[in-house]
Structure formats: structure tokens, C-alpha cells
N, C-alpha and C positions, 0 to 999 in steps of 0.2 A: 304349562302354565307357571304366571309371575307370583310371586306374592303377597297381595294389598298387607297394608303398612299396619291394618289393626291383626290382619293372623297372624303377621310377626310378632309383634307385643303378646297375642295370646302364647303361641308355642315358647316364646324368651319365659314367660311366666309357670311354664309349666316344668319348662329347666331351672328357673331358681327354687320350687320348691324342692328339686330334688337334690339342687345343687347345695342347695343350704345346710342339706340334714349331713354334708362333707363336711363342715368344718370345726373345727377344734380351736375353735378359735379358737427390755432389752432400759491442801489446807493450810497451806503453809502457814507456821507459828508469826506470830503479828509483826507485820513489818508499818513503816509511817505509810497513813493512808494518803490515796492521791487520787481526787478527782479528776477525772479527763473526761468524764461520760457525754454518752453525745446527746446531742439536744434533743427533745422533741420531734421539731423538725429534721431533724438528720436520720431520726430511727425508722423513721417509713415516706417510700415515694408517695404514700398516697394521698397524701395530703386530707384526711378522712377528720381531723382534730374539727371538734362543732363549736371550739372557741369556748368562751367562758358565759354562759346565761345568766341574766340576770345577777352579775357580779359574783357567782360562784366558784368558786378555784375549780380550775381542773388540772388532777396531778398525770394526767393518762391523754396521750396526744389522741385518741380516741374514747370519744366521749357520747352516748343519746340520750335527748332529752327528753324521752319517753322509754320506760325503761324497755329491755327486751328481753323475754323473758324463753325461754326453751328448756326442753329435757333430749338430754345427752345418753343413749343407753352405750354403756361402754363392759366390754368385759372385766369381772375381777377375777384377778389373775394371785399375787401372794400378798397381797394389804389390802385392805377393808378402801373400798373408797365411800366418803361422805361427803354433802353439801356445805358442811361449817366446818371449814378449812382454811388455813392462812391464804391459798391464793385465790378462791371463787370468794369471800370476802375483802378480797380485796377488790379485787372486779368486781363484786356487787358495790364498791362503795366510791370506786375513783371511774368506773366506766358506766355504771347503771345498769352492768347487763346480768342479769339473773340466771343461773343454771341451773336446772336440776340435777343428778349424776343420778341415772339410773342402773345403779349392779346392778349384774347378771351372773354369778357365776359362771368360771369359764368352763365349767364342766356340762353347764344347760345353757350357756349360751347358743349353741345350733340349734336348739331344739327352739326356745325361745323368739329367735329370729326368724327362723321357718314359718312360725306361727304368725308374727306379727306379719311377713310377705306375703303369707299364705291369703291370709282376710285383708291386703292392703291395710293395714292398720299400723305402717313404720312409727317409729317416735319419730320428733323431728329429724334430730342427726343421729346415725347411728355409726358403730364401727364395723367394717367388714371387706374381705380379701378385693383384691384386684380381680377376680375370677368371677365374684359375684357379686362386683361395683357395677362389670362390665352387661352381667344378665338382668341386675336388676334395675338398671336403667334401659334395656330391652325392653323388658316391660313397662316402664317408663311411667316408674315411680320415685325416681330422681329427680332433682333440678339438674341444668347442664349448668355447670358452674362457667360453659365456654360465652355464656348470654348472660354473664355481669363481668368482664375482663376489666374493665373499668373498676369494678371494683373491688379487685384483689390483684393489684402490682405486683408486693413484694414475693407474694406464691407466687406469679406465673413466672417473675425475674428467676428466682430459682429453679421451676421443675423446666422449664425453656434453655437455662444456660446450657453452657458446653459440656459440664459433667455431667446432665443429668436426661440432657436431649432426648438420647436414645433409649432411652427406658421410658421417660414421660409420652412416647411414640408408642408403645405398646399396652399403656393405662389407657388411654382414651379408646371410645365408643363411637365408631361412625365420627371420626374428628373431632371429639368433645369429649373437653372432661365432667370427670360428674364426682372426683373427689379429695379431698386434700388428704394427700399423703404425708404419713410420722415421718419424718427423715430426719437423718442425724448430722449435728454441723460438727461434733466429735464422740465417737464412738472408740471406746474401749475394745482392744482384740478379743474377736468370740471364735471360736471355731467347732463345731461336733465335732470331738476329737475322744480316743482312750486316754484317762486317768487314771492311776493308779497307785498303789501305795507304794511309793517309794522307799518308803522306810521298810519292806517287806523283804523288797531286792534287796534293797543292800546288806540286813540281818543274815538273806540264806546264800548271800554271793552272788545274786543274776545280774548278769548285765543286763545293760537298758534295752531293751526289745525295741528293733527299727523293721522289722521284716511284721509280718501277723505270723508266719510261722515261728518265729520265734518267741512272740505273746504267746501262743500256743504251751512252746515249750514254759514259758514261765509260767504261766497259769497251772500247767502240772504239776510244778514243784511247787508249787505255793500249797494247792491241793493234795499232792504229799504231804506236807507239814504242818498242815490243818483238819485232816479229811473229813472233819466233821461238819467245814461249812463250803458249803460255793463258793465260787470265786468271784460271779458275776451275772449281771442282771439288765433291766432296761425299765423303761416308763412308759408310758401310750400303747402298750400294745406291740406286739412282736415285726410290723412293719414300720416303726416308725425306731427300731435297733439295725433292721436287714438296710432302712436309707442311711444310716450311718455310716454303715461298711461297705454299702455297693462302689460306693464313685473308687475309691482305693484299689477294690479287687474286680475292676474294670468295666463297671456295670452305671448304675445309676438309677433315680427315680427315688419317692415315699423321705422319710427321715425327716431330723427337723428344720430343714430347707424346705422340702415339698412338702409335707404334710400328706394330703390322703392322694396327691397326685403322685401317677406310676409316670409318667412320660419325663424325660430328664433331656437336655441338653449334652450332647456330645461332641467336644471341642477336636479330636483325632478326624471326624467325618465327615462336622460341619451341619450337621445336621439334630433333628428330635430324635427318641427313639425310643418306644416303650421298653422300662427297664427286664421285666420280669419275662421278656421274650428275648433275650439279651443274651447268646453264651455264657457268659462271663459271669452270668446271675447267679448261677449254678454253683460257683464259687463259695458265694456271702450262704448260701441254705447249706452244703456240704460242711462249712463250716461249724454254722451252730447246732446240725443234727450231731457230730462229732464231739461238741462240746458239750452237746447235754447226754449223751451217753458217758461221756467222761466225767461227770456229773461236774463239771465246769459253770455250766449256766443252768441259773437258779430252776427251778422244778414248777415254779410258778408267775413266771417270767411274764406269762401273756396277761397276766392280770393282777400287774403292779403298778399301784400309782407310784407320783413322785414320792408323797409321804410314805411310802411304806419303805421305796427304793431309798430313799435319803435313809431313813428310819436303818438301814441294813448295812446302810454303807458309814453310818457315823458310831456303828455298834459293834465293827468288827467284825461282821456276819460278812458282807460282800468287800473285797480289795480291789475291783475293778469297774467302773460303768464309762461305757463312750457314747458322750454326751456334749454336751454345751459349758467350754471351760470354765465359766464365771463360777457355775458351783461352785470351786475347788476351793477355797477360802473358808465358805460356810463350810463344807464337811472338814474341812482343819478343823478350824474352832468348836465346834462340837464336839470330832472324836479326841483331841488334847484335853479334854477336861476326864477322859478314860487312861491315854494313854500318851506324854508329853510329848514323845519325840517322834508319834504318827503324824504323818503327813501324807494329803495327796497331793500329785503334778501330774501335767499334763504331758503325754508322748509326743513327741513329733510325727507328721503323715507317717505310716508306715508302707514299705514295700508289698509285692504282694508276687507271688513264682517268680517267673525270670525277668520281671521286669527290674531295671536299679533304679530307676527314680519312678518318686514316690508321688502321687497325688491326692489333694481331697478337695469339698466343694466347703465354701462357706457361705455368710448370708451375705448378702449384698449388703450395701454401708446404710441403703435406707430398707424400711417397714415394707413389709407387702400387705400393709395395712393404711386403711382408708375411712376419714368422718364421711360423709357421704348426708344429703342434706333431704329431707323426704317433699317429694314435688308439694306436699298440700301443707307444709309447717307456715306457717302467716310470719311476714317479715321474712321471709329466705333472702330479698337484698340484701337487709342490716345483717344475718348471720352470715353469709357471704363476707363483708367488711370486717366481724367480729375473728371468723378464721382466718382472714388474710393479717390480720392482726396481730395473731399468734406467731407467726413466719418474721416480723419484724425483732430489731435488736433489742427492744422494748418487751416487745412479749417476749422471745426468749430469758434476756433476764427474770425476769417475774415467773415464769413456770417454770427456772431450772434452778436457777438461786434464792427467787421468794422475795422479801421484802429488805430494802437497804436500814439495817441498822439493828433486824430483828434477827435475820438469819446471815445476812452476809455483809462486807466493810467495799471501800474501794481500797487497792493497794498498789503503787507504780500503775493504774490504770488498767486496771484487773478486777473483775470481782472477784470477792474471798470469803467462804465460807467463815464466819468466826469459829471461833476454836472452842465456844460451848455446844454449835451445833455438830463438829467434827468429833465431838466426846461421843454422840451416839452412836459413831462406828459403825452401823450395819448401813448400806444407801437402802435395805427397802423399809427398816425403819424411819429413815429419812425424809424418804417419799409418802410413806404411812403418818407423818405427822405433820407435815407441812402442806400436801399438796404438790410435791417436786419431781420434777426425771419423767420415766419414762412409767406406761399403765397407770397415767394420769388424764393432763389438759396439754401437756407438752407437744406441739406439733413439730418443733424445729427443736429437737433433743439433746443437750449438753452434758455428755459421760464426765467432765474434767468433775464432776461435784463428786461421784464416785471417788474418782483416782486421784482429787485433791487429799478426802477423805483417808481412805487405803494410805496415803502418804506421811498424813499427820499422825497417824495413829502408827507405821511402822517405825517413823522418827522418834515418837515418844516411848515403844515399847521395845525398838535392837531389832523389832522383826515384821519386816514388812512381809505384807501378806505375799501370796504367790501369785494371783492375781495380776501383779504391776509387772514380774520379771513376763509371764504368759502373753500378757498384750504384748510388752517387745519380742519374744519370741513368734510370737502371731504375725506382725506386721512385715517382720525381717521375710516370714515364708511366705507371703502376701508380696510382695515385691520382686523375689527371687521366682515366680509362678508355681511353689508347690502346692501354696490351697491359693484356688480361685472360689471368685466370687459367683453362686447362680444364678444366672441370666433372667431375664423376666420371661414370662410368655408371651411370645405375639399377638395383635391383638385379634378374636375371631368376632365376624358375623355373627347375627342372633341365629343363624339356622348352624354355623360351624357351632358353637355353646349349647344348642339344643344335643344336637349329636352327641357332643364331646363329653356332658351330661349324662346321657343315655348308656354311651359304652366305659365310660368309670366307674361307675354304679353296678352296670353289670359283672366288670371283668374284676374288681375287686372282691364283687360277693363270690365270686368262684373261688380266688385266689385266698381270700382268708378263712373260706370252708377247707382249702385241702393244706394252704401251709403249715402249721401245724401237722398234720400227718407226716408231713416230710421231717421234719424236727424231731418229732419225739418218735421217730423211727415206727409208727403204725403208717408209711406208707416208704417203701424203700427208692433209694437217689435215682436204680435203675431206671428208675418210671419219669425224671424231671423232666427231657427231654419231650417225650412225648406230651406231658402237659404243657411245657412253655410252646411249643407247637400250638395246641388246643385253644391253650391264650392269645394266641396269635391272629388262631384262625376264628378265634368269637370277635375277634375287635381290635387286638394288638395292633393289625398291622394297619387297621384304615384308622387308626389313632395316628398313629405316624404319621401316612398320609394329611391328615387336616393340620396336623399342625403343622409338616413340613409347607405347604402349601400356603402357609397364611405366612410363616416365614419367608418365604420367597417374595412376600409380596414388600416385605422390608429392606428388601436387597435393590 
């Protein structure tokens, strides 16, 4: 019997409530100034400027005669979010747009979002990932952006261009767009890789590891030299650590690139696979079980958060982490206050077993994060126009570089952070001080501000931050095909999403209940094959079928 649209929405709402609970929720010295900025007309194709009513001078190409006010719920990560800040104040004064930021701690964001969605009480604008966006759209809670294409030409040009068109198709629900994706104009190279105390390797005469086996031997030596300390740990739970290791050992799923989702794309087979059910997944679990037994993996690995882990890494308690490489510079700055010669740096992707070629998955250039508009929001069309403006050159400049004369100037036709701003020395502080860049309101992110700041400080101190060389190495590894970006999941129907949510929730519950037993030795690795078969039988195989059916529709 065919499902009615009403029943489909009801099913989607049920799937949404469960899925949301899974969410856990990225300066050169002064040269002669040269102003070759594009005009307002050149900065946007939309022609949205409202003119100069009543003789009032408009400094922005988009201006609303009647104040546009809306609430925007954003996860608060490593910096505090506030309304009274440079970028938002400029927007109020020059666009007549009053944005109220509803900042929710990242750790509580999924719970807050789930509660609001469950009662159909979403704020005007909300952040969510692609899977949740499509599920929420199925429940009829979101504004259909495809019905407002004339109001977002700049965004569509980016999304439907050659570089992004294939991924854009996977983000659509029933052929329609429902969210404004965070895009990157320039992204610093980043990857979830082992980051290790290189000074300790040098001190003890340990060669830089090129394989997981060599890394294990190196950790044993570090433990032998400092038996009171563990060697490595993680944050965000064991699935995060497993996911950051699995792909390079022949499997995949979970980790920094896939969060709670255990299904991944396997390029060697050109299909999606339920990671824990793949034979090679056992490699990771056995590796971690051995590391725990040998005192290498910290005993509190499964309750350690980012703050605790950073404290251990910067105090000498831990000497290795398998996480986002961008954190390296912050570790080094803190660690060198205790040991002047100490420093962390990344290892290139490691080989495993008889494989002679390394591989590792990393983040896509763009984010799996979308700003969606509630269907109940007042003046939805105008909110669409505002978000489209964020993808213009004018919007990108404000939300990444700030205000001319206050945070940047023009030099050789390019925006350049002022020296006084570069002196801040920390990208997080820059963002928190002015509302710039990632994890604020920028939707077309330009991380050159971060890179320029690092170069400025490096040239001033004679000590270039490690993130600069890491970014160059990561870019080269991408070009060589050793680092591959995680592809977007295919687009699912409402019924498929409902079933995926049910299966992933139940599978993750069983996985989480048993996985620590294998790692801590409470359950023998001899039982792993039977456990993997159990996971496949209880839904892993069905998940693969759903994903690959959806994938086949894209071919």
C-alpha cells in the first residue's frame, strides 16, 4: 500500500527525533596600500541592493528598509559567541539586519536541537548536518530553498558549479535544497593523523614511524623510557579513535570525518560498507587491545574530553594523539612553556600489514554543516536573501577579514590583516574578538587569515608554526592520492532515512556496549569474528543495501 505524504512526514518526524540525538555536533608586514576592490555591483549577481531611501547612504549592496530580525542557533565550540561583536554590529548598521545568536554549548547542542524539533519549535535559523537536514525537511519543518532560487543566485552558482555539483546532488531532498552549506574558499590542510612528540623520537634515537607496526614499537620504547606515563589517548569516545585509525588499516566508519555513522565508502570496491562488519576492522580493535594491555593507551580513554586530553598532551603526560592535525600548534605553544625544545608534529599516513601503500581519509573541502530556515520563520524570503549575501565577495570579506581600517587594509589588491590584529597570534582569539571565520557566521570561509597570521608571527619570531608545513604536506598527500576526502553520503528517501536511523541507533548501542570489553581484555579477541557477524545480521548488511541502492541512483 502506498504511503501518503502525511504518513511520510510523520515517519520522518520519528526518524528525526532519534537521529538528532546522535549528533555531536575549522599578514604579511605592511606594504603600500592599493585599493582594487570590486564594486558593490560586481560583488553580487543578485542585484539585491535596495538603494538609498530618504538619501541615507548605504554602505552595503543589500539593505532592508524594514529591520530584518531573526534568531540563529549555533553550536558554541571553542570560543564564546555573542551578539555585540564587530561583524554583527556592522551588519546591523549597514544592512539593517538584527541577528540574535542563540549560542548552545557544543556538548548540549544535539539534546537542545532534538527537544526543539520534537516539539516543532525550531528557532528561525538552525545549524545541522546533511542527514538531519534531509530528515527535518521530510518532516515539513524547513523552508524549501529551491522555491526561492531567484533570491540566492550567488549561493547557487557555487553549489551548482563544476567543483561542487556532484556533492550538491547528494544534499538534496526529493530534488530540492533546504540548507546553506558552510563552504571553504580556502582551507588550511587538515587531516586526522597521528601527531607525536618528535623531540622524544630524536632524543631516544627512534626512527620516524612509517607503519602502524613501527609506531607501536616506538610507543613501547617511549613507555620503557617513561614507565609512569601512558603514551596516547583520544577525545569524544572510543568510536572517534577507532574511526581515525580504521581506514588506514583497511576498513572505515566513525571518526572525525563521519562522527556517529559506521558506514563508509570503500573505493577499492566502489560501494558503501558497514565498517565494523568488515574483516579488516578487527585490525584496529586488536591494535588498541594490545596497546591497552601494554599500558600505552590511557586507562581513561573512554571518558576523556578535549580539555582533559589537551592538558595531558601539554604537560608531558601523553606523547601521541590521533586527531586533527590543526591542534598541533596549540599543543606546542603550551608545551614549550615547560620544555623549550619539545614539539609535536604529524606523521604521514601509515601503512599496515603487507600493504606497501598508505591511505587515509580526511575532510572534504566544504563542511557537513548547513544553516536551515524554519518554515515558521517570518520573512523567510528576506532571510534567504541575507544568507545569499554571505556568499558574495562582500559577505566573504566582512565575515573573514572584518571591517576595513579596523581589522584589515588593502595591499596589492588583496585584503591584509593589520599588524595589530596579527599580533593576537591565535586564530581562536581572532574569531572570538571580532566574530570572524569558522564557527561564527561566515558561510564562505577563507582561512588565509589564519595562515597569514601564522606566517606573520613566524617571520617575526623566526619560528614558523608547524601548521604551515603540515598544510603544505597535507596538500601534497592529497595530490598524490594518499589522503582522500570523505565523499558525501547519497541522498535517501524519507523511508530510507527512517530505516537508517533505526538501524544505526540499535547497531551503535550494541557496538558501544561491547567494544570496551574487547579493548580492555574483558572479552577475548577470539570472539570478535562472531561479534562482527552478529552486527551484520542485526542490520549491518541491511544498512549496506540501503546505502548502495541510494548510491546506484547517482550513477
